[in-house]
C-alpha positions as CSV (number, residue, x, y, z in Angstrom):
1,M,-2.7,20.1,-9.9
2,T,-3.5,17.1,-8.5
3,E,-1.5,15.3,-5.7
4,I,-1.6,11.6,-4.9
5,I,-0.4,10.9,-0.9
6,L,0.0,6.8,-1.3
7,A,-0.1,5.7,2.3
8,R,0.5,1.8,3.1
9,H,-2.1,0.9,6.2
10,G,-0.9,0.3,9.4
11,E,0.9,-2.8,11.2
12,T,-0.9,-5.9,12.1
13,E,-0.1,-8.7,13.7
14,W,0.6,-10.9,10.8
15,N,3.4,-8.0,9.9
16,V,4.9,-8.6,12.9
17,A,4.7,-12.7,12.5
18,E,5.7,-12.3,8.9
19,V,2.5,-14.2,7.4
20,F,1.6,-13.4,4.0
21,R,-2.0,-11.9,4.3
22,G,-3.0,-10.9,0.8
23,Q,-7.0,-10.8,0.9
24,I,-7.2,-12.3,4.2
25,D,-9.0,-9.4,6.5
26,I,-6.4,-9.1,8.9
27,D,-7.2,-5.9,11.5
28,L,-4.4,-3.4,12.8
29,N,-3.0,-4.1,15.8
30,E,-2.4,-1.6,18.6
31,T,0.9,-0.1,17.2
32,G,-1.0,-0.3,13.8
33,V,-3.6,1.9,15.4
34,K,-1.1,4.4,16.9
35,Q,1.1,4.7,13.2
36,A,-2.5,5.7,11.6
37,E,-3.1,8.3,14.2
38,L,0.1,9.7,13.8
39,L,-0.2,9.8,10.3
40,S,-3.6,11.2,10.8
41,G,-1.8,14.0,12.9
42,Y,0.9,14.6,10.2
43,L,-1.4,15.1,7.3
44,S,-3.9,17.0,9.6
45,T,-3.2,20.6,8.3
46,S,-3.4,19.5,4.7
47,A,-6.3,20.3,2.4
48,I,-7.3,16.8,1.5
49,A,-9.9,16.5,-1.2
50,A,-10.5,13.0,-1.1
51,V,-9.4,9.8,0.8
52,Y,-9.7,6.3,-1.2
53,S,-8.9,2.7,0.6
54,S,-8.6,-0.7,-0.1
55,P,-11.9,-2.8,1.5
56,L,-9.9,-4.6,3.8
57,K,-9.9,-3.6,7.4
58,R,-6.2,-2.8,8.1
59,A,-6.3,-0.5,5.2
60,L,-9.7,0.8,5.9
61,K,-9.2,1.5,9.5
62,T,-6.2,3.7,8.7
63,A,-8.1,5.7,5.7
64,E,-10.7,6.3,8.3
65,I,-8.5,7.7,10.8
66,I,-6.5,9.9,8.4
67,A,-9.9,11.0,7.0
68,Q,-11.6,12.1,10.3
69,P,-9.8,15.5,10.9
70,H,-10.9,16.5,7.3
71,K,-14.4,15.3,8.0
72,L,-14.1,13.0,4.8
73,K,-16.2,9.8,4.0
74,V,-13.6,7.4,2.8
75,D,-14.3,5.8,-0.8
76,V,-13.9,2.2,-0.8
77,E,-12.2,1.2,-3.8
78,P,-12.0,-2.5,-4.3
79,D,-9.3,-2.4,-7.0
80,L,-6.9,-1.2,-4.3
81,I,-7.7,-4.6,-2.4
82,D,-4.2,-6.6,-1.6
83,F,-2.4,-8.7,-4.1
84,N,-4.1,-12.1,-4.1
85,F,-1.3,-14.6,-2.8
86,G,-3.5,-17.6,-3.4
87,K,-2.0,-20.7,-1.2
88,W,0.7,-18.4,0.2
89,Q,-2.3,-16.7,2.0
90,G,-1.8,-17.5,5.9
91,L,1.4,-19.0,5.7
92,S,4.7,-17.6,7.5
93,H,7.4,-16.4,5.1
94,Q,9.5,-19.4,6.2
95,E,6.6,-22.0,5.7
96,V,6.3,-20.3,1.9
97,K,10.4,-20.5,1.4
98,E,9.9,-24.4,2.4
99,K,6.9,-25.5,0.5
100,Y,7.3,-23.3,-2.7
101,R,11.0,-23.0,-2.8
102,D,11.4,-22.7,-6.5
103,L,8.6,-20.4,-6.9
104,Y,9.8,-18.5,-4.0
105,A,13.2,-18.1,-5.6
106,T,11.6,-16.8,-8.8
107,W,9.3,-14.1,-6.8
108,I,12.5,-12.8,-5.3
109,T,14.5,-12.2,-8.2
110,H,11.7,-11.9,-11.2
111,P,8.4,-11.1,-9.3
112,E,6.9,-9.8,-12.7
113,Q,7.3,-13.5,-14.0
114,V,5.1,-15.3,-10.9
115,R,1.4,-16.1,-11.1
116,M,0.6,-17.4,-7.4
117,P,-0.8,-20.5,-7.2
118,D,-4.5,-19.8,-7.1
119,G,-4.1,-16.3,-7.0
120,E,-2.8,-13.2,-9.3
121,A,0.2,-11.9,-10.9
122,L,1.8,-8.3,-10.5
123,E,0.3,-7.6,-13.9
124,D,-3.0,-8.2,-12.8
125,V,-2.5,-5.6,-10.1
126,S,-1.1,-3.2,-12.6
127,K,-4.6,-3.5,-14.6
128,R,-6.2,-2.5,-11.3
129,V,-4.1,0.7,-10.1
130,I,-4.3,1.8,-13.7
131,R,-8.0,2.0,-13.1
132,V,-7.6,3.8,-9.8
133,R,-4.9,6.2,-11.0
134,N,-7.3,7.5,-13.9
135,K,-10.1,7.5,-11.8
136,V,-8.3,9.8,-9.4
137,I,-7.0,12.2,-12.3
138,E,-10.4,12.4,-14.0
139,N,-11.9,13.5,-10.7
140,H,-10.0,15.4,-8.5
141,R,-7.7,18.5,-8.2
142,G,-5.7,19.1,-5.1
143,T,-4.7,16.3,-2.5
144,V,-6.0,12.8,-2.6
145,V,-4.8,10.1,0.0
146,I,-4.8,6.7,-1.3
147,V,-4.6,3.8,1.5
148,G,-3.5,0.4,0.1
149,H,-1.1,-2.5,0.7
150,R,3.0,-3.3,0.2
151,V,2.4,-5.2,-3.0
152,V,-0.3,-2.5,-4.4
153,N,1.5,0.4,-3.6
154,K,4.6,-1.0,-5.0
155,V,3.0,-1.6,-8.5
156,M,1.4,1.6,-8.0
157,I,4.6,3.0,-7.8
158,C,6.0,1.6,-10.8
159,T,3.1,2.1,-12.7
160,L,3.2,6.1,-12.0
161,L,6.7,6.3,-12.6
162,G,6.8,4.3,-15.9
163,L,8.5,1.4,-14.7
164,D,7.7,-2.3,-15.3
165,N,7.0,-4.8,-12.4
166,S,10.7,-6.1,-12.7
167,H,11.4,-2.9,-10.3
168,F,9.3,-4.2,-7.7
169,W,11.9,-5.0,-5.2
170,K,13.7,-2.1,-5.7
171,I,10.7,0.2,-3.9
172,R,10.4,0.0,-0.2
173,Q,7.3,0.3,1.4
174,D,7.2,0.3,5.3
175,T,3.9,0.0,7.4
176,C,2.0,3.2,7.5
177,G,5.1,4.9,5.2
178,I,3.9,7.3,2.6
179,S,5.2,8.6,-1.0
180,I,3.9,11.9,-2.4
181,F,3.3,12.0,-6.3
182,S,2.5,15.5,-8.0
183,Y,0.7,15.2,-11.4
184,L,1.9,17.8,-13.7
185,N,2.2,18.1,-17.5
186,E,0.6,14.8,-17.8
187,Q,3.3,12.9,-15.7
188,F,3.6,11.9,-12.3
189,I,6.7,13.3,-10.1
190,L,7.6,11.8,-7.0
191,T,8.5,14.1,-4.4
192,K,8.6,12.0,-1.4
193,H,9.1,8.4,-1.0
194,N,8.3,6.1,2.2
195,D,8.4,9.0,4.5
196,T,8.1,7.9,8.3
197,S,9.4,10.5,9.8
198,F,5.9,11.1,11.6
199,L,6.0,7.7,13.1
200,R,9.1,8.7,15.8
201,P,6.9,8.2,19.1
202,V,6.7,4.5,18.0
203,A,10.4,4.6,16.9
204,G,11.3,1.4,19.3
205,T,8.8,-0.6,17.1
206,P,11.1,-2.0,14.1
207,L,9.5,-0.3,10.6
208,R,8.5,-3.4,8.5
209,D,8.6,-3.9,4.6
210,F,6.9,-7.1,4.9
């Protein structure tokens, strides 16, 4: 049996400031490193066979901290890179709402219909995560950790559950939250979603689905 532990990276300063990150390579902040360490401790007794990560620093650092107790080398997977928000990257949430009012309204109501200016559509991400899913199924038995990003992970969850991307906003993905899937009888079964129980030692820091 294959089990996938899908993790989001720890917090960055742009999460706190609600700035669209996309493929800009922002590192973890102090809280994000602590979150990754707590997640690593939570998974330290699991028999992890492999750890995959987006190439961006915030995900890769999280993945390396998770992999360390298991003496594993992180497999950097380009298809896990964050969603390309195009011209939204580096802008604050408020700036986007003001400069791209109509597109933002569609993004909030029908995200599956949006292609970002000079960026991606969610369908592009679907194609990427399908390749990752197939690679994991073909190459691993046992538990595999995948460390990605909010948008990528939400699309991955939709894909594994056979949902289209119109369900995108029905899924919450906090910083360093994990969702667990078992692959049985050629289907993925969601056994845990957005678990952040291990983050209680930093409970004073608000969890962020941004």
